[in-house]
Chimera marker file (.cmm) of the C-alpha trace (Angstrom):
<marker_set name="trace">
<marker id="1" x="-16.221" y="46.440" z="27.402" r="1" g="1" b="0" radius="0.5"/>
<marker id="2" x="-19.343" y="44.340" z="27.977" r="1" g="1" b="0" radius="0.5"/>
<marker id="3" x="-19.612" y="43.449" z="24.296" r="1" g="1" b="0" radius="0.5"/>
<marker id="4" x="-15.961" y="42.319" z="24.275" r="1" g="1" b="0" radius="0.5"/>
<marker id="5" x="-16.418" y="40.057" z="27.330" r="1" g="1" b="0" radius="0.5"/>
<marker id="6" x="-19.616" y="38.647" z="25.795" r="1" g="1" b="0" radius="0.5"/>
<marker id="7" x="-17.776" y="37.730" z="22.602" r="1" g="1" b="0" radius="0.5"/>
<marker id="8" x="-14.986" y="36.079" z="24.564" r="1" g="1" b="0" radius="0.5"/>
<marker id="9" x="-17.473" y="34.013" z="26.591" r="1" g="1" b="0" radius="0.5"/>
<marker id="10" x="-19.282" y="33.039" z="23.387" r="1" g="1" b="0" radius="0.5"/>
<marker id="11" x="-16.035" y="31.888" z="21.735" r="1" g="1" b="0" radius="0.5"/>
<marker id="12" x="-15.131" y="29.820" z="24.818" r="1" g="1" b="0" radius="0.5"/>
<marker id="13" x="-18.569" y="28.141" z="24.910" r="1" g="1" b="0" radius="0.5"/>
<marker id="14" x="-18.415" y="27.306" z="21.219" r="1" g="1" b="0" radius="0.5"/>
<marker id="15" x="-14.910" y="25.881" z="21.444" r="1" g="1" b="0" radius="0.5"/>
<marker id="16" x="-15.899" y="23.733" z="24.441" r="1" g="1" b="0" radius="0.5"/>
<marker id="17" x="-18.930" y="22.401" z="22.611" r="1" g="1" b="0" radius="0.5"/>
<marker id="18" x="-16.830" y="21.721" z="19.519" r="1" g="1" b="0" radius="0.5"/>
<marker id="19" x="-14.152" y="19.812" z="21.474" r="1" g="1" b="0" radius="0.5"/>
<marker id="20" x="-16.848" y="17.684" z="23.174" r="1" g="1" b="0" radius="0.5"/>
<marker id="21" x="-18.316" y="16.776" z="19.786" r="1" g="1" b="0" radius="0.5"/>
<marker id="22" x="-14.857" y="15.868" z="18.482" r="1" g="1" b="0" radius="0.5"/>
<marker id="23" x="-14.189" y="13.736" z="21.544" r="1" g="1" b="0" radius="0.5"/>
<marker id="24" x="-17.382" y="11.749" z="20.903" r="1" g="1" b="0" radius="0.5"/>
<marker id="25" x="-16.432" y="11.287" z="17.221" r="1" g="1" b="0" radius="0.5"/>
<marker id="26" x="-12.988" y="10.079" z="18.223" r="1" g="1" b="0" radius="0.5"/>
<marker id="27" x="-14.513" y="7.573" z="20.709" r="1" g="1" b="0" radius="0.5"/>
<marker id="28" x="-16.640" y="6.203" z="17.850" r="1" g="1" b="0" radius="0.5"/>
<marker id="29" x="-13.589" y="6.040" z="15.612" r="1" g="1" b="0" radius="0.5"/>
<marker id="30" x="-11.946" y="3.713" z="18.151" r="1" g="1" b="0" radius="0.5"/>
<marker id="31" x="-14.667" y="1.165" z="17.317" r="1" g="1" b="0" radius="0.5"/>
<marker id="32" x="-13.945" y="1.412" z="13.595" r="1" g="1" b="0" radius="0.5"/>
<marker id="33" x="-12.128" y="-1.261" z="11.534" r="1" g="1" b="0" radius="0.5"/>
<marker id="34" x="-10.070" y="1.489" z="9.862" r="1" g="1" b="0" radius="0.5"/>
<marker id="35" x="-6.577" y="1.407" z="11.417" r="1" g="1" b="0" radius="0.5"/>
<marker id="36" x="-5.836" y="5.025" z="10.465" r="1" g="1" b="0" radius="0.5"/>
<marker id="37" x="-9.004" y="6.247" z="12.183" r="1" g="1" b="0" radius="0.5"/>
<marker id="38" x="-8.211" y="4.211" z="15.288" r="1" g="1" b="0" radius="0.5"/>
<marker id="39" x="-4.619" y="5.499" z="15.490" r="1" g="1" b="0" radius="0.5"/>
<marker id="40" x="-5.639" y="9.165" z="14.957" r="1" g="1" b="0" radius="0.5"/>
<marker id="41" x="-8.435" y="8.838" z="17.519" r="1" g="1" b="0" radius="0.5"/>
<marker id="42" x="-6.091" y="7.251" z="20.032" r="1" g="1" b="0" radius="0.5"/>
<marker id="43" x="-3.641" y="10.103" z="19.554" r="1" g="1" b="0" radius="0.5"/>
<marker id="44" x="-6.281" y="12.808" z="19.908" r="1" g="1" b="0" radius="0.5"/>
<marker id="45" x="-7.980" y="11.218" z="22.964" r="1" g="1" b="0" radius="0.5"/>
<marker id="46" x="-4.572" y="10.735" z="24.631" r="1" g="1" b="0" radius="0.5"/>
<marker id="47" x="-3.686" y="14.388" z="24.006" r="1" g="1" b="0" radius="0.5"/>
<marker id="48" x="-6.866" y="15.582" z="25.766" r="1" g="1" b="0" radius="0.5"/>
<marker id="49" x="-6.491" y="12.837" z="28.415" r="1" g="1" b="0" radius="0.5"/>
<marker id="50" x="-10.104" y="11.692" z="27.949" r="1" g="1" b="0" radius="0.5"/>
<marker id="51" x="-10.805" y="9.252" z="30.765" r="1" g="1" b="0" radius="0.5"/>
<marker id="52" x="-14.196" y="8.353" z="29.282" r="1" g="1" b="0" radius="0.5"/>
<marker id="53" x="-12.418" y="6.641" z="26.375" r="1" g="1" b="0" radius="0.5"/>
<marker id="54" x="-10.443" y="4.147" z="28.509" r="1" g="1" b="0" radius="0.5"/>
<marker id="55" x="-12.823" y="1.264" z="27.810" r="1" g="1" b="0" radius="0.5"/>
<marker id="56" x="-12.790" y="1.865" z="24.045" r="1" g="1" b="0" radius="0.5"/>
<marker id="57" x="-8.984" y="2.204" z="24.067" r="1" g="1" b="0" radius="0.5"/>
<marker id="58" x="-8.675" y="-1.200" z="25.724" r="1" g="1" b="0" radius="0.5"/>
<marker id="59" x="-11.124" y="-2.859" z="23.354" r="1" g="1" b="0" radius="0.5"/>
<marker id="60" x="-9.053" y="-4.933" z="20.841" r="1" g="1" b="0" radius="0.5"/>
<marker id="61" x="-5.907" y="-3.270" z="22.220" r="1" g="1" b="0" radius="0.5"/>
<marker id="62" x="-3.697" y="-6.122" z="21.010" r="1" g="1" b="0" radius="0.5"/>
<marker id="63" x="-4.277" y="-5.095" z="17.393" r="1" g="1" b="0" radius="0.5"/>
<marker id="64" x="-0.922" y="-5.462" z="15.545" r="1" g="1" b="0" radius="0.5"/>
<marker id="65" x="-1.871" y="-3.581" z="12.363" r="1" g="1" b="0" radius="0.5"/>
<marker id="66" x="0.523" y="-0.823" z="11.299" r="1" g="1" b="0" radius="0.5"/>
<marker id="67" x="-0.302" y="2.370" z="9.435" r="1" g="1" b="0" radius="0.5"/>
<marker id="68" x="1.547" y="3.758" z="6.454" r="1" g="1" b="0" radius="0.5"/>
<marker id="69" x="-0.110" y="7.145" z="6.837" r="1" g="1" b="0" radius="0.5"/>
<marker id="70" x="2.623" y="9.762" z="6.764" r="1" g="1" b="0" radius="0.5"/>
<marker id="71" x="1.695" y="11.410" z="10.099" r="1" g="1" b="0" radius="0.5"/>
<marker id="72" x="1.740" y="8.139" z="12.080" r="1" g="1" b="0" radius="0.5"/>
<marker id="73" x="3.930" y="6.077" z="9.756" r="1" g="1" b="0" radius="0.5"/>
<marker id="74" x="4.986" y="2.749" z="11.273" r="1" g="1" b="0" radius="0.5"/>
<marker id="75" x="2.768" y="3.045" z="14.364" r="1" g="1" b="0" radius="0.5"/>
<marker id="76" x="0.699" y="0.048" z="15.309" r="1" g="1" b="0" radius="0.5"/>
<marker id="77" x="-2.823" y="0.290" z="16.647" r="1" g="1" b="0" radius="0.5"/>
<marker id="78" x="-1.554" y="-1.396" z="19.846" r="1" g="1" b="0" radius="0.5"/>
<marker id="79" x="1.229" y="1.152" z="20.351" r="1" g="1" b="0" radius="0.5"/>
<marker id="80" x="-1.069" y="4.118" z="19.679" r="1" g="1" b="0" radius="0.5"/>
<marker id="81" x="-3.668" y="2.898" z="22.157" r="1" g="1" b="0" radius="0.5"/>
<marker id="82" x="-1.042" y="2.210" z="24.821" r="1" g="1" b="0" radius="0.5"/>
<marker id="83" x="0.490" y="5.660" z="24.423" r="1" g="1" b="0" radius="0.5"/>
<marker id="84" x="-2.934" y="7.233" z="24.804" r="1" g="1" b="0" radius="0.5"/>
<marker id="85" x="-3.515" y="5.177" z="27.968" r="1" g="1" b="0" radius="0.5"/>
<marker id="86" x="-0.073" y="6.160" z="29.231" r="1" g="1" b="0" radius="0.5"/>
<marker id="87" x="-1.062" y="9.878" z="28.865" r="1" g="1" b="0" radius="0.5"/>
<marker id="88" x="-4.484" y="9.364" z="30.442" r="1" g="1" b="0" radius="0.5"/>
<marker id="89" x="-2.956" y="7.455" z="33.403" r="1" g="1" b="0" radius="0.5"/>
<marker id="90" x="-0.331" y="10.163" z="34.005" r="1" g="1" b="0" radius="0.5"/>
<marker id="91" x="2.512" y="7.751" z="33.215" r="1" g="1" b="0" radius="0.5"/>
<marker id="92" x="1.374" y="4.955" z="35.490" r="1" g="1" b="0" radius="0.5"/>
<marker id="93" x="3.291" y="2.393" z="33.414" r="1" g="1" b="0" radius="0.5"/>
<marker id="94" x="6.963" y="2.973" z="34.082" r="1" g="1" b="0" radius="0.5"/>
<marker id="95" x="8.455" y="0.583" z="31.531" r="1" g="1" b="0" radius="0.5"/>
<marker id="96" x="9.131" y="1.522" z="27.891" r="1" g="1" b="0" radius="0.5"/>
<marker id="97" x="6.193" y="0.524" z="25.660" r="1" g="1" b="0" radius="0.5"/>
<marker id="98" x="7.318" y="-1.712" z="22.822" r="1" g="1" b="0" radius="0.5"/>
<marker id="99" x="6.757" y="0.106" z="19.526" r="1" g="1" b="0" radius="0.5"/>
<marker id="100" x="7.719" y="-2.701" z="17.191" r="1" g="1" b="0" radius="0.5"/>
<marker id="101" x="5.754" y="-5.631" z="18.665" r="1" g="1" b="0" radius="0.5"/>
<marker id="102" x="2.391" y="-6.055" z="20.342" r="1" g="1" b="0" radius="0.5"/>
<marker id="103" x="3.067" y="-5.273" z="24.029" r="1" g="1" b="0" radius="0.5"/>
<marker id="104" x="0.902" y="-7.733" z="25.950" r="1" g="1" b="0" radius="0.5"/>
<marker id="105" x="2.433" y="-6.891" z="29.332" r="1" g="1" b="0" radius="0.5"/>
<marker id="106" x="1.649" y="-3.146" z="28.974" r="1" g="1" b="0" radius="0.5"/>
<marker id="107" x="-1.852" y="-3.946" z="27.686" r="1" g="1" b="0" radius="0.5"/>
<marker id="108" x="-2.616" y="-6.148" z="30.657" r="1" g="1" b="0" radius="0.5"/>
<marker id="109" x="-1.111" y="-3.535" z="32.985" r="1" g="1" b="0" radius="0.5"/>
<marker id="110" x="-3.494" y="-0.850" z="31.650" r="1" g="1" b="0" radius="0.5"/>
<marker id="111" x="-6.492" y="-3.195" z="31.825" r="1" g="1" b="0" radius="0.5"/>
<marker id="112" x="-5.674" y="-3.861" z="35.495" r="1" g="1" b="0" radius="0.5"/>
<marker id="113" x="-5.045" y="-0.135" z="36.063" r="1" g="1" b="0" radius="0.5"/>
<marker id="114" x="-8.493" y="0.650" z="34.555" r="1" g="1" b="0" radius="0.5"/>
<marker id="115" x="-10.144" y="-1.859" z="36.915" r="1" g="1" b="0" radius="0.5"/>
<marker id="116" x="-8.270" y="-0.534" z="39.944" r="1" g="1" b="0" radius="0.5"/>
<marker id="117" x="-9.292" y="3.045" z="39.030" r="1" g="1" b="0" radius="0.5"/>
<marker id="118" x="-12.909" y="1.994" z="38.349" r="1" g="1" b="0" radius="0.5"/>
<marker id="119" x="-12.917" y="2.762" z="34.610" r="1" g="1" b="0" radius="0.5"/>
<marker id="120" x="-13.824" y="-0.921" z="34.186" r="1" g="1" b="0" radius="0.5"/>
<marker id="121" x="-15.796" y="-3.259" z="36.518" r="1" g="1" b="0" radius="0.5"/>
<marker id="122" x="-13.765" y="-6.375" z="35.665" r="1" g="1" b="0" radius="0.5"/>
<marker id="123" x="-11.655" y="-8.060" z="33.008" r="1" g="1" b="0" radius="0.5"/>
<marker id="124" x="-14.704" y="-9.381" z="31.164" r="1" g="1" b="0" radius="0.5"/>
<marker id="125" x="-15.895" y="-5.891" z="30.356" r="1" g="1" b="0" radius="0.5"/>
<marker id="126" x="-13.428" y="-5.528" z="27.471" r="1" g="1" b="0" radius="0.5"/>
<marker id="127" x="-11.893" y="-7.956" z="24.990" r="1" g="1" b="0" radius="0.5"/>
<marker id="128" x="-8.271" y="-6.900" z="24.544" r="1" g="1" b="0" radius="0.5"/>
<marker id="129" x="-7.640" y="-9.538" z="21.881" r="1" g="1" b="0" radius="0.5"/>
<marker id="130" x="-7.644" y="-8.777" z="18.196" r="1" g="1" b="0" radius="0.5"/>
<marker id="131" x="-8.984" y="-11.460" z="15.926" r="1" g="1" b="0" radius="0.5"/>
<link id1="1" id2="2" r="1" g="1" b="0" radius="0.2"/>
<link id1="2" id2="3" r="1" g="1" b="0" radius="0.2"/>
<link id1="3" id2="4" r="1" g="1" b="0" radius="0.2"/>
<link id1="4" id2="5" r="1" g="1" b="0" radius="0.2"/>
<link id1="5" id2="6" r="1" g="1" b="0" radius="0.2"/>
<link id1="6" id2="7" r="1" g="1" b="0" radius="0.2"/>
<link id1="7" id2="8" r="1" g="1" b="0" radius="0.2"/>
<link id1="8" id2="9" r="1" g="1" b="0" radius="0.2"/>
<link id1="9" id2="10" r="1" g="1" b="0" radius="0.2"/>
<link id1="10" id2="11" r="1" g="1" b="0" radius="0.2"/>
<link id1="11" id2="12" r="1" g="1" b="0" radius="0.2"/>
<link id1="12" id2="13" r="1" g="1" b="0" radius="0.2"/>
<link id1="13" id2="14" r="1" g="1" b="0" radius="0.2"/>
<link id1="14" id2="15" r="1" g="1" b="0" radius="0.2"/>
<link id1="15" id2="16" r="1" g="1" b="0" radius="0.2"/>
<link id1="16" id2="17" r="1" g="1" b="0" radius="0.2"/>
<link id1="17" id2="18" r="1" g="1" b="0" radius="0.2"/>
<link id1="18" id2="19" r="1" g="1" b="0" radius="0.2"/>
<link id1="19" id2="20" r="1" g="1" b="0" radius="0.2"/>
<link id1="20" id2="21" r="1" g="1" b="0" radius="0.2"/>
<link id1="21" id2="22" r="1" g="1" b="0" radius="0.2"/>
<link id1="22" id2="23" r="1" g="1" b="0" radius="0.2"/>
<link id1="23" id2="24" r="1" g="1" b="0" radius="0.2"/>
<link id1="24" id2="25" r="1" g="1" b="0" radius="0.2"/>
<link id1="25" id2="26" r="1" g="1" b="0" radius="0.2"/>
<link id1="26" id2="27" r="1" g="1" b="0" radius="0.2"/>
<link id1="27" id2="28" r="1" g="1" b="0" radius="0.2"/>
<link id1="28" id2="29" r="1" g="1" b="0" radius="0.2"/>
<link id1="29" id2="30" r="1" g="1" b="0" radius="0.2"/>
<link id1="30" id2="31" r="1" g="1" b="0" radius="0.2"/>
<link id1="31" id2="32" r="1" g="1" b="0" radius="0.2"/>
<link id1="32" id2="33" r="1" g="1" b="0" radius="0.2"/>
<link id1="33" id2="34" r="1" g="1" b="0" radius="0.2"/>
<link id1="34" id2="35" r="1" g="1" b="0" radius="0.2"/>
<link id1="35" id2="36" r="1" g="1" b="0" radius="0.2"/>
<link id1="36" id2="37" r="1" g="1" b="0" radius="0.2"/>
<link id1="37" id2="38" r="1" g="1" b="0" radius="0.2"/>
<link id1="38" id2="39" r="1" g="1" b="0" radius="0.2"/>
<link id1="39" id2="40" r="1" g="1" b="0" radius="0.2"/>
<link id1="40" id2="41" r="1" g="1" b="0" radius="0.2"/>
<link id1="41" id2="42" r="1" g="1" b="0" radius="0.2"/>
<link id1="42" id2="43" r="1" g="1" b="0" radius="0.2"/>
<link id1="43" id2="44" r="1" g="1" b="0" radius="0.2"/>
<link id1="44" id2="45" r="1" g="1" b="0" radius="0.2"/>
<link id1="45" id2="46" r="1" g="1" b="0" radius="0.2"/>
<link id1="46" id2="47" r="1" g="1" b="0" radius="0.2"/>
<link id1="47" id2="48" r="1" g="1" b="0" radius="0.2"/>
<link id1="48" id2="49" r="1" g="1" b="0" radius="0.2"/>
<link id1="49" id2="50" r="1" g="1" b="0" radius="0.2"/>
<link id1="50" id2="51" r="1" g="1" b="0" radius="0.2"/>
<link id1="51" id2="52" r="1" g="1" b="0" radius="0.2"/>
<link id1="52" id2="53" r="1" g="1" b="0" radius="0.2"/>
<link id1="53" id2="54" r="1" g="1" b="0" radius="0.2"/>
<link id1="54" id2="55" r="1" g="1" b="0" radius="0.2"/>
<link id1="55" id2="56" r="1" g="1" b="0" radius="0.2"/>
<link id1="56" id2="57" r="1" g="1" b="0" radius="0.2"/>
<link id1="57" id2="58" r="1" g="1" b="0" radius="0.2"/>
<link id1="58" id2="59" r="1" g="1" b="0" radius="0.2"/>
<link id1="59" id2="60" r="1" g="1" b="0" radius="0.2"/>
<link id1="60" id2="61" r="1" g="1" b="0" radius="0.2"/>
<link id1="61" id2="62" r="1" g="1" b="0" radius="0.2"/>
<link id1="62" id2="63" r="1" g="1" b="0" radius="0.2"/>
<link id1="63" id2="64" r="1" g="1" b="0" radius="0.2"/>
<link id1="64" id2="65" r="1" g="1" b="0" radius="0.2"/>
<link id1="65" id2="66" r="1" g="1" b="0" radius="0.2"/>
<link id1="66" id2="67" r="1" g="1" b="0" radius="0.2"/>
<link id1="67" id2="68" r="1" g="1" b="0" radius="0.2"/>
<link id1="68" id2="69" r="1" g="1" b="0" radius="0.2"/>
<link id1="69" id2="70" r="1" g="1" b="0" radius="0.2"/>
<link id1="70" id2="71" r="1" g="1" b="0" radius="0.2"/>
<link id1="71" id2="72" r="1" g="1" b="0" radius="0.2"/>
<link id1="72" id2="73" r="1" g="1" b="0" radius="0.2"/>
<link id1="73" id2="74" r="1" g="1" b="0" radius="0.2"/>
<link id1="74" id2="75" r="1" g="1" b="0" radius="0.2"/>
<link id1="75" id2="76" r="1" g="1" b="0" radius="0.2"/>
<link id1="76" id2="77" r="1" g="1" b="0" radius="0.2"/>
<link id1="77" id2="78" r="1" g="1" b="0" radius="0.2"/>
<link id1="78" id2="79" r="1" g="1" b="0" radius="0.2"/>
<link id1="79" id2="80" r="1" g="1" b="0" radius="0.2"/>
<link id1="80" id2="81" r="1" g="1" b="0" radius="0.2"/>
<link id1="81" id2="82" r="1" g="1" b="0" radius="0.2"/>
<link id1="82" id2="83" r="1" g="1" b="0" radius="0.2"/>
<link id1="83" id2="84" r="1" g="1" b="0" radius="0.2"/>
<link id1="84" id2="85" r="1" g="1" b="0" radius="0.2"/>
<link id1="85" id2="86" r="1" g="1" b="0" radius="0.2"/>
<link id1="86" id2="87" r="1" g="1" b="0" radius="0.2"/>
<link id1="87" id2="88" r="1" g="1" b="0" radius="0.2"/>
<link id1="88" id2="89" r="1" g="1" b="0" radius="0.2"/>
<link id1="89" id2="90" r="1" g="1" b="0" radius="0.2"/>
<link id1="90" id2="91" r="1" g="1" b="0" radius="0.2"/>
<link id1="91" id2="92" r="1" g="1" b="0" radius="0.2"/>
<link id1="92" id2="93" r="1" g="1" b="0" radius="0.2"/>
<link id1="93" id2="94" r="1" g="1" b="0" radius="0.2"/>
<link id1="94" id2="95" r="1" g="1" b="0" radius="0.2"/>
<link id1="95" id2="96" r="1" g="1" b="0" radius="0.2"/>
<link id1="96" id2="97" r="1" g="1" b="0" radius="0.2"/>
<link id1="97" id2="98" r="1" g="1" b="0" radius="0.2"/>
<link id1="98" id2="99" r="1" g="1" b="0" radius="0.2"/>
<link id1="99" id2="100" r="1" g="1" b="0" radius="0.2"/>
<link id1="100" id2="101" r="1" g="1" b="0" radius="0.2"/>
<link id1="101" id2="102" r="1" g="1" b="0" radius="0.2"/>
<link id1="102" id2="103" r="1" g="1" b="0" radius="0.2"/>
<link id1="103" id2="104" r="1" g="1" b="0" radius="0.2"/>
<link id1="104" id2="105" r="1" g="1" b="0" radius="0.2"/>
<link id1="105" id2="106" r="1" g="1" b="0" radius="0.2"/>
<link id1="106" id2="107" r="1" g="1" b="0" radius="0.2"/>
<link id1="107" id2="108" r="1" g="1" b="0" radius="0.2"/>
<link id1="108" id2="109" r="1" g="1" b="0" radius="0.2"/>
<link id1="109" id2="110" r="1" g="1" b="0" radius="0.2"/>
<link id1="110" id2="111" r="1" g="1" b="0" radius="0.2"/>
<link id1="111" id2="112" r="1" g="1" b="0" radius="0.2"/>
<link id1="112" id2="113" r="1" g="1" b="0" radius="0.2"/>
<link id1="113" id2="114" r="1" g="1" b="0" radius="0.2"/>
<link id1="114" id2="115" r="1" g="1" b="0" radius="0.2"/>
<link id1="115" id2="116" r="1" g="1" b="0" radius="0.2"/>
<link id1="116" id2="117" r="1" g="1" b="0" radius="0.2"/>
<link id1="117" id2="118" r="1" g="1" b="0" radius="0.2"/>
<link id1="118" id2="119" r="1" g="1" b="0" radius="0.2"/>
<link id1="119" id2="120" r="1" g="1" b="0" radius="0.2"/>
<link id1="120" id2="121" r="1" g="1" b="0" radius="0.2"/>
<link id1="121" id2="122" r="1" g="1" b="0" radius="0.2"/>
<link id1="122" id2="123" r="1" g="1" b="0" radius="0.2"/>
<link id1="123" id2="124" r="1" g="1" b="0" radius="0.2"/>
<link id1="124" id2="125" r="1" g="1" b="0" radius="0.2"/>
<link id1="125" id2="126" r="1" g="1" b="0" radius="0.2"/>
<link id1="126" id2="127" r="1" g="1" b="0" radius="0.2"/>
<link id1="127" id2="128" r="1" g="1" b="0" radius="0.2"/>
<link id1="128" id2="129" r="1" g="1" b="0" radius="0.2"/>
<link id1="129" id2="130" r="1" g="1" b="0" radius="0.2"/>
<link id1="130" id2="131" r="1" g="1" b="0" radius="0.2"/>
</marker_set>
């Protein structure tokens, strides 16, 4: 009985450490220039509702690039980041996020939401524009 509980605890600890390492990798992927990496990282961080990634999700959030990767086909970087922020914020934005065009209104809403909830100090802390 003790050996079984020891193994269960060990598996839990290893899985927690593994998920933390993945979360850090995904946060780094958000800073990449590879649109597929950014979209996948946005999806994964939104799924785990990682509040520590809010700043990176808002950085260059107005990126219009679209992926042709089969899993996320047709999704833009902007849409993927906004959906992740929607999950992290527990659906704070009540309007439908525009999937086919860059949604400036939703992006500004989430930037203001992040400031209000102290994920950011001010607007200058992130550059939402994509060059």
